C-alpha positions as CSV (number, residue, x, y, z in Angstrom):
1,X,-88.5,54.8,65.0
2,X,-85.0,55.3,63.7
3,X,-84.5,56.4,60.1
4,X,-81.7,55.0,58.1
5,X,-79.6,57.3,56.0
6,X,-78.2,55.6,53.1
7,X,-74.6,56.8,52.1
8,X,-74.5,58.4,48.6
9,X,-72.9,56.3,45.6
10,X,-69.4,56.4,45.4
11,X,-67.6,58.6,42.9
12,X,-64.4,56.8,41.4
13,X,-61.7,58.9,39.9
14,X,-59.9,57.2,36.9
15,X,-56.3,58.3,36.1
16,X,-55.1,58.8,32.5
17,X,-52.3,60.1,30.5
18,X,-53.4,63.1,28.3
19,X,-52.4,61.6,25.0
20,X,-55.1,60.9,22.5
21,X,-54.6,57.2,22.7
22,X,-54.6,57.1,26.6
23,X,-57.8,59.0,26.6
24,X,-59.7,56.8,24.1
25,X,-58.5,53.8,26.1
26,X,-59.5,55.3,29.3
27,X,-63.0,56.6,28.3
28,X,-63.6,52.9,26.8
29,X,-62.9,51.6,30.4
30,X,-65.1,54.4,31.8
31,X,-67.9,53.5,29.5
32,X,-67.7,49.7,30.3
33,X,-67.7,50.2,34.0
34,X,-70.7,52.9,33.8
35,X,-72.6,50.2,32.0
36,X,-72.1,47.5,34.6
37,X,-72.5,50.1,37.5
38,X,-74.9,52.6,36.5
39,X,-75.4,54.0,40.2
40,X,-71.7,54.8,40.5
41,X,-70.1,58.0,39.0
42,X,-66.7,57.4,37.4
43,X,-64.5,60.6,36.4
44,X,-61.7,60.9,34.3
45,X,-58.6,62.7,35.7
46,X,-55.7,63.5,33.4
47,X,-52.0,63.7,34.2
48,X,-48.7,64.1,32.2
49,X,-46.0,61.4,32.7
50,X,-42.4,61.8,32.2
51,X,-42.7,60.0,28.9
52,X,-44.9,62.4,27.7
53,X,-42.8,65.6,28.4
54,X,-39.4,64.1,27.1
55,X,-39.9,63.8,23.5
56,X,-36.5,64.7,22.0
57,X,-34.5,61.6,23.7
58,X,-34.6,58.1,22.8
59,X,-36.6,56.1,25.5
60,X,-33.7,53.7,26.0
61,X,-31.5,56.5,27.3
62,X,-33.9,58.2,29.8
63,X,-34.8,54.8,31.5
64,X,-38.0,52.8,31.4
65,X,-38.9,52.2,35.1
66,X,-42.4,53.7,35.2
67,X,-41.8,56.2,32.4
68,X,-45.4,56.5,31.4
69,X,-46.8,55.2,34.8
70,X,-45.1,56.9,37.7
71,X,-47.1,60.0,38.1
72,X,-50.4,58.1,37.9
73,X,-49.0,55.7,40.7
74,X,-48.1,58.6,42.8
75,X,-51.7,59.9,42.3
76,X,-53.2,56.8,43.6
77,X,-50.9,56.4,46.6
78,X,-51.7,60.0,47.5
79,X,-55.5,59.3,47.1
80,X,-55.8,61.7,44.2
81,X,-57.3,59.1,41.9
82,X,-58.6,55.6,42.6
83,X,-57.3,53.6,39.6
84,X,-55.2,54.1,36.5
85,X,-55.7,52.7,32.9
86,X,-52.5,51.9,31.3
87,X,-51.4,50.2,27.9
88,X,-50.1,47.0,29.7
89,X,-47.0,47.1,27.7
90,X,-45.9,50.4,29.5
91,X,-46.7,49.1,33.0
92,X,-43.5,47.7,34.6
93,X,-43.8,44.1,36.0
94,X,-42.8,45.0,39.6
95,X,-45.3,47.5,40.9
96,X,-45.0,50.1,43.9
97,X,-45.8,48.7,47.3
98,X,-49.5,49.3,47.9
99,X,-50.5,49.1,44.2
100,X,-51.5,46.0,42.2
101,X,-52.7,45.1,38.8
102,X,-56.4,44.6,39.4
103,X,-57.8,43.7,35.9
104,X,-56.7,43.2,32.3
105,X,-59.0,43.9,29.5
106,X,-59.6,41.7,26.3
107,X,-56.7,42.4,23.9
108,X,-56.8,43.9,20.5
109,X,-54.3,42.6,18.0
110,X,-51.0,42.5,19.6
111,X,-48.9,42.6,16.5
112,X,-46.6,45.2,15.3
113,X,-47.7,46.9,12.0
114,X,-45.9,48.3,9.1
115,X,-47.2,51.8,8.0
116,X,-45.7,53.2,4.9
117,X,-45.2,56.4,3.0
118,X,-47.3,56.8,0.0
119,X,-44.5,56.2,-2.4
120,X,-44.2,52.6,-1.0
121,X,-47.8,51.5,-1.1
122,X,-46.8,48.7,-3.3
123,X,-44.2,47.3,-1.1
124,X,-44.1,44.9,1.9
125,X,-41.6,44.7,4.8
126,X,-39.4,42.4,2.8
127,X,-39.5,44.3,-0.5
128,X,-38.9,47.9,0.8
129,X,-35.6,49.1,-1.0
130,X,-32.2,49.0,0.5
131,X,-31.4,52.0,2.7
132,X,-35.3,52.5,3.4
133,X,-35.5,54.7,6.4
134,X,-37.4,52.9,9.3
135,X,-38.8,54.8,12.2
136,X,-39.2,53.0,15.6
137,X,-38.5,54.0,19.3
138,X,-38.5,50.5,20.3
139,X,-35.3,48.5,21.0
140,X,-37.3,45.5,20.7
141,X,-38.5,46.2,17.0
142,X,-35.2,47.4,16.3
143,X,-33.2,44.3,17.2
144,X,-35.6,42.1,15.5
145,X,-35.8,44.0,12.1
146,X,-32.0,44.5,12.2
147,X,-31.7,40.8,12.5
148,X,-33.8,40.1,9.4
149,X,-33.2,43.5,7.4
150,X,-29.8,44.6,8.0
151,X,-29.9,46.7,4.8
152,X,-32.5,49.3,6.3
153,X,-31.6,52.4,8.1
154,X,-33.3,52.8,11.4
155,X,-34.2,56.1,13.0
156,X,-35.7,56.8,16.3
157,X,-39.1,58.5,16.2
158,X,-41.0,60.1,19.4
159,X,-44.3,61.8,19.9
160,X,-47.8,60.8,19.9
161,X,-49.2,58.6,17.2
162,X,-50.4,61.7,15.2
163,X,-47.2,63.3,15.3
164,X,-45.4,60.1,14.1
165,X,-47.6,59.6,11.3
166,X,-47.3,63.4,10.3
167,X,-43.4,63.0,10.2
168,X,-43.9,60.0,8.1
169,X,-46.2,61.7,5.5
170,X,-43.8,64.5,5.3
171,X,-41.2,62.2,4.0
172,X,-38.8,62.1,7.0
173,X,-39.2,58.3,7.0
174,X,-40.0,55.5,4.3
175,X,-41.9,53.6,6.9
176,X,-42.9,53.4,10.7
177,X,-43.2,50.4,12.7
178,X,-46.2,50.9,15.2
179,X,-48.5,48.8,17.5
180,X,-51.5,47.6,15.3
181,X,-53.8,48.0,18.4
182,X,-53.0,51.6,18.8
183,X,-54.0,52.4,15.2
184,X,-57.1,50.3,15.5
185,X,-58.2,52.1,18.6
186,X,-57.9,55.4,17.2
187,X,-59.9,54.5,14.0
188,X,-56.8,54.4,11.8
189,X,-56.8,50.7,10.9
190,X,-56.5,52.0,7.2
191,X,-53.0,53.0,8.0
192,X,-51.9,49.4,8.6
193,X,-50.3,48.6,5.4
194,X,-48.9,45.1,6.9
195,X,-49.3,43.2,10.0
196,X,-45.7,42.2,10.6
197,X,-45.6,38.3,10.9
198,X,-44.6,36.9,14.2
199,X,-41.7,35.1,12.5
200,X,-40.1,38.6,11.9
201,X,-41.1,40.5,15.0
202,X,-42.6,39.1,18.3
203,X,-44.6,41.9,20.1
204,X,-44.2,43.5,23.3
205,X,-45.2,42.1,26.6
206,X,-48.6,43.0,27.1
207,X,-49.1,44.8,23.8
208,X,-52.6,45.2,22.9
209,X,-54.2,44.9,26.4
210,X,-55.2,47.3,29.0
211,X,-53.8,47.1,32.5
212,X,-55.9,48.5,35.4
213,X,-53.8,49.4,38.3
214,X,-55.1,50.2,41.6
215,X,-54.4,50.4,45.4
216,X,-54.2,46.9,46.9
217,X,-56.3,47.7,49.9
218,X,-59.4,48.8,48.0
219,X,-61.4,45.8,48.0
220,X,-64.5,47.3,46.8
221,X,-62.9,48.6,43.7
222,X,-61.1,45.5,43.1
223,X,-64.3,43.6,43.0
224,X,-65.8,46.3,40.5
225,X,-63.0,46.1,38.2
226,X,-63.1,42.2,37.7
227,X,-66.2,43.1,35.6
228,X,-64.0,44.1,32.8
229,X,-61.3,41.5,33.0
230,X,-60.8,39.0,30.2
231,X,-59.6,35.7,31.5
232,X,-57.9,34.5,28.4
233,X,-56.1,37.8,28.0
234,X,-55.1,37.8,31.6
235,X,-53.6,34.4,31.3
236,X,-51.5,35.1,28.3
237,X,-50.4,38.6,29.7
238,X,-49.4,37.1,33.1
239,X,-47.5,34.6,31.3
240,X,-45.6,37.3,29.2
241,X,-45.1,39.6,32.4
242,X,-43.7,36.8,34.3
243,X,-41.1,35.9,31.4
244,X,-40.1,39.6,31.4
245,X,-39.8,39.9,35.2
246,X,-37.8,36.7,35.4
247,X,-35.2,38.0,32.9
248,X,-35.0,41.4,34.6
249,X,-35.9,43.1,31.5
250,X,-37.8,46.6,31.2
251,X,-40.1,48.1,28.7
252,X,-37.0,49.2,26.5
253,X,-35.1,45.9,26.4
254,X,-35.2,43.7,23.1
255,X,-37.5,41.1,24.6
256,X,-40.3,39.9,22.4
257,X,-43.2,37.3,22.9
258,X,-46.1,35.6,21.4
259,X,-48.8,33.7,23.4
260,X,-51.4,31.4,22.1
261,X,-54.4,29.5,24.1
262,X,-55.7,26.2,22.9
263,X,-58.4,24.7,25.3
264,X,-56.5,24.6,28.8
265,X,-52.9,25.1,27.3
266,X,-51.0,28.0,26.7
267,X,-48.0,28.1,24.4
268,X,-45.6,31.0,25.2
269,X,-42.9,32.0,22.7
270,X,-40.0,34.4,23.7
271,X,-37.0,36.1,22.2
272,X,-34.1,38.0,23.5
273,X,-31.9,39.7,21.1
274,X,-29.0,42.2,20.9
275,X,-29.6,45.8,19.6
276,X,-27.5,45.2,16.6
277,X,-29.5,42.1,15.8
278,X,-26.4,39.9,15.6
279,X,-27.4,37.8,18.7
280,X,-30.6,36.1,19.0
281,X,-32.1,33.5,21.2
282,X,-35.7,32.2,20.9
283,X,-37.7,29.2,22.2
284,X,-41.2,28.0,23.3
285,X,-42.8,26.3,26.1
286,X,-46.4,24.9,26.6
287,X,-48.2,24.2,29.7
288,X,-51.5,24.8,31.6
289,X,-53.0,28.2,31.0
290,X,-53.9,28.3,34.8
291,X,-50.1,28.1,35.6
292,X,-49.3,31.0,33.3
293,X,-46.7,32.7,35.6
294,X,-44.8,29.5,36.1
295,X,-44.6,29.1,32.4
296,X,-43.1,32.5,32.1
297,X,-40.5,31.7,34.5
298,X,-39.8,28.4,32.8
299,X,-39.2,30.1,29.5
300,X,-36.9,32.7,31.0
301,X,-34.7,29.9,32.4
302,X,-34.7,28.2,29.1
303,X,-33.5,31.2,27.3
304,X,-31.2,32.0,30.0
305,X,-29.5,28.7,29.4
306,X,-29.2,29.7,25.7
307,X,-27.2,33.0,26.5
308,X,-30.1,35.4,27.0
309,X,-28.4,36.8,30.3
310,X,-25.2,37.6,28.7
311,X,-27.1,39.5,25.8
312,X,-29.1,41.4,28.3
313,X,-26.0,42.5,30.4
314,X,-24.3,43.8,27.5
315,X,-27.6,45.9,26.5
316,X,-27.7,47.2,30.1
317,X,-24.1,48.2,30.3
318,X,-24.5,50.2,26.8
319,X,-27.6,52.0,28.4
320,X,-25.9,52.9,31.6
321,X,-23.1,54.4,29.6
322,X,-25.6,56.4,27.8
323,X,-24.5,55.2,24.5
């Protein structure tokens, strides 16, 4: 009688950036998968990305193509890790050959948040004093806030979330604009002074969701990762990413979005603004949620006809000059 030797359960290696927020997000994914597949071992491997290493230069000036993802992607292609956990807003819309977006997790609040210095605890975004110094490293936030509040002074702020908050508390800024989701995931919801209304600032593409990227030919892993996908978030984010891709915009371009699902319908709102906030085009499309990517393409064309392409070309020219 021939004995059958079963192969040992697979060990799956998860790639993550080393930042506190990245690790919180990655350990959450590890925990969810471990619950679903207790016989499989999930190990976390950390890497530093270019975006983690260059902290004294504005993001827009050092490029955005894979700024926080390239090293993790190389790790997957080189078989050093099996999949990577990203803040979806950091993941470029065009992925390297051989890799794919395998799953999108349930979204936290995608909105931007106002975090203020103690002296402004009685203020809101629209009642901060003239000349208030607002910290943000996002051209998207900068453009929209300049449009609504030209009397503020905007100053770049880099570093991890803890570093940014320390600079605020030390008085270097009157307020910061941060992602509400990041503060919530780090247990710092108490620092959210105000959720910025979507009428003032549309959020980044994919903000608040996690994107799981893996090798396209790993069918076993692709099947496992579907266990943590959230269908509604997937549809919303696919529409947003299609919109961004169609406009050829990167993470550091003033493009904002908002998505809502009601029944089978998805409503996508998008904005393209000049960095100085002077030019701004905005519109909305609605269609079937199961046709999300086509909706993103449709909205991009609507805004292109309203002048979005000219705004983006001006921004790209400035960035390439290093201004």
